[in-house]
C-alpha positions in Angstrom: -15.7 10.8 25.0 -14.0 13.2 22.5 -15.2 13.3 18.8 -12.0 11.8 17.5 -12.3 8.8 19.9 -15.9 8.3 18.8 -14.9 8.4 15.2 -12.0 5.9 15.8 -14.3 3.5 17.7 -17.2 3.7 15.2 -15.5 3.7 11.9 -12.2 1.9 12.6 -10.3 3.8 9.8 -13.0 3.5 7.2 -14.3 6.5 5.4 -17.5 8.0 6.8 -20.0 10.7 5.8 -21.1 13.8 7.6 -24.4 12.2 8.1 -22.7 9.1 9.9 -20.9 11.6 12.1 -24.0 13.7 12.9 -25.9 10.4 13.9 -23.2 9.9 16.5 -23.7 13.4 17.9 -20.6 14.9 16.2 -21.3 18.4 14.7 -20.0 19.9 11.4 -18.0 22.3 13.5 -16.3 19.5 15.3 -15.5 17.8 12.0 -14.1 21.1 10.6 -11.9 21.5 13.7 -10.6 18.0 13.3 -9.7 18.7 9.7 -7.9 21.9 10.7 -5.9 20.0 13.4 -5.0 17.3 10.8 -6.7 14.5 12.5 -9.4 14.0 9.8 -9.1 14.2 6.1 -11.9 15.4 3.7 -11.9 12.8 0.9 -14.7 14.4 -1.1 -17.8 16.4 -0.5 -19.3 15.0 2.7 -16.9 12.0 2.9 -14.1 11.9 5.5 -11.5 9.5 7.0 -9.7 9.6 10.3 -6.0 10.0 9.9 -3.6 8.0 12.0 -0.3 9.4 10.6 0.7 8.5 7.1 -1.6 6.0 5.6 -0.1 2.8 4.3 -0.3 2.0 0.7 -3.0 -0.7 1.3 -5.1 1.8 3.3 -4.7 4.3 0.3 -5.9 1.6 -2.1 -8.9 0.9 0.2 -9.9 4.5 0.2 -9.5 4.9 -3.5 -11.6 1.7 -4.0 -14.3 3.2 -1.7 -14.3 6.5 -3.5 -14.4 5.0 -7.1 -16.6 1.9 -6.3 -16.6 -1.3 -8.4 -15.9 -3.1 -10.5 -12.3 -1.8 -10.3 -8.8 -3.0 -9.5 -5.6 -1.3 -8.6 -3.2 -1.6 -11.6 -0.2 -0.4 -13.5 2.2 1.9 -11.6 0.5 1.6 -8.2 0.6 -2.2 -8.6 4.2 -2.1 -9.5 5.0 -0.1 -6.5 2.8 -2.4 -4.2 4.9 -5.4 -5.4 8.2 -3.4 -5.1 9.0 -3.8 -8.8 9.8 -0.2 -9.4 11.6 2.7 -7.6 9.1 5.3 -9.0 6.6 6.5 -6.4 3.5 7.6 -8.0 1.7 10.6 -6.8 -1.6 9.0 -7.9 -3.3 5.7 -7.3 -3.8 3.9 -10.6 -7.1 2.1 -10.7 -8.7 0.1 -13.6 -12.3 0.8 -14.3 -14.8 0.4 -17.1 -14.5 2.8 -20.1 -17.4 4.9 -19.1 -16.3 5.7 -15.6 -15.2 9.2 -14.6 -13.9 10.9 -11.4 -12.8 14.3 -10.3 -11.0 12.9 -7.3 -7.5 14.2 -6.9 -4.8 11.6 -6.3 -6.7 8.9 -8.4 -5.8 8.1 -11.9 -8.3 6.1 -13.9 -7.2 3.6 -16.4 -10.3 3.0 -18.4 -10.5 -0.3 -20.2 -13.3 -1.4 -22.5 -12.5 -5.1 -21.6 -11.2 -5.2 -18.1 -11.2 -8.9 -17.7 -11.3 -8.9 -13.9 -11.5 -12.6 -13.8 -8.0 -13.0 -15.2 -5.1 -12.1 -13.0 -6.8 -10.1 -10.4 -6.3 -10.8 -6.7 -9.2 -9.8 -4.4 -8.5 -8.8 -0.7 -11.1 -7.8 1.8 -10.7 -4.1 1.1 -9.7 -3.8 -2.6 -8.8 -5.7 -5.8 -5.4 -5.6 -7.3 -3.9 -7.0 -10.5 -1.5 -9.9 -9.8 2.3 -9.5 -10.5 2.1 -11.3 -13.8 -1.1 -9.3 -15.0 0.6 -6.1 -13.8 3.8 -6.9 -15.9 1.7 -7.7 -19.0 -0.5 -4.6 -18.7 2.6 -2.5 -18.2 4.3 -3.9 -21.4 1.1 -3.5 -23.5 0.1 -0.1 -22.4 3.1 2.0 -23.3 1.0 5.3 -23.4 0.4 5.0 -19.7 3.8 3.6 -18.6 7.2 3.9 -20.3 8.4 0.6 -21.8 11.7 1.1 -20.0 9.9 1.0 -16.6 7.9 -2.1 -17.8 11.0 -3.9 -18.8 12.9 -3.1 -15.7 10.0 -4.2 -13.6 9.9 -7.5 -15.6 13.6 -8.1 -15.0 13.3 -7.3 -11.4 10.4 -9.7 -10.9 12.3 -12.5 -12.5 15.6 -11.8 -10.7 13.9 -11.6 -7.3 11.9 -14.8 -8.2 8.5 -13.2 -7.6 7.3 -14.8 -10.8 8.6 -16.7 -13.8 8.5 -15.9 -17.6 6.1 -19.0 -18.1 3.5 -17.4 -15.7 3.9 -14.0 -17.5 3.4 -15.8 -20.9 0.5 -17.7 -19.5 -1.4 -14.5 -18.4 -0.5 -12.8 -21.6 -2.0 -15.7 -23.6 -5.1 -15.7 -21.5 -5.6 -11.9 -22.1 -4.8 -12.5 -25.9 -1.8 -10.1 -25.9 1.0 -12.5 -26.2 2.0 -11.4 -29.7 2.4 -7.8 -28.5 4.9 -8.7 -25.8 6.6 -11.6 -27.3 9.6 -9.7 -28.4 10.2 -8.4 -24.9 9.9 -11.9 -23.4 12.4 -13.3 -26.0 14.9 -10.6 -25.3 15.0 -11.8 -21.7 15.4 -15.4 -22.5 
């Protein structure tokens, strides 16, 4: 069996370490050769993932979550893109983490929050956590240093127009997060 087939069978598109590969009898040289051929991507020192063409956005979120660890949640511009509420394609994956978390990973942008409130408006899948549509809209409206207010308002309009959510659900999440007063003028402008 070829090294690529062994990796595909053993790790099923999940990140793996050099130690994991060596335990399966795959040498550093073979990993290096697969990287050169574009069949394996080096995520960070000693961590790799098998490529199967362009990774879907969900696979990119899964990889980012593995690299950053928990507790974390995909948020802001990445979540807007995931829910198809913006035409902007981010070059980075936005991920909400605690205020003391740091990374040097390229392609990942940390949104450090002192109070993440991951129990409010966060959906958990098997592979990653992501803010809900309503939480994403509220966070976008309240964090204007990270996202332009024009992008946030357009996303809110699009979500309402496409019936992906309602203003009452957005107001409910804003109230639970304690930021309703900060976004009330934007909500009233849409009514």
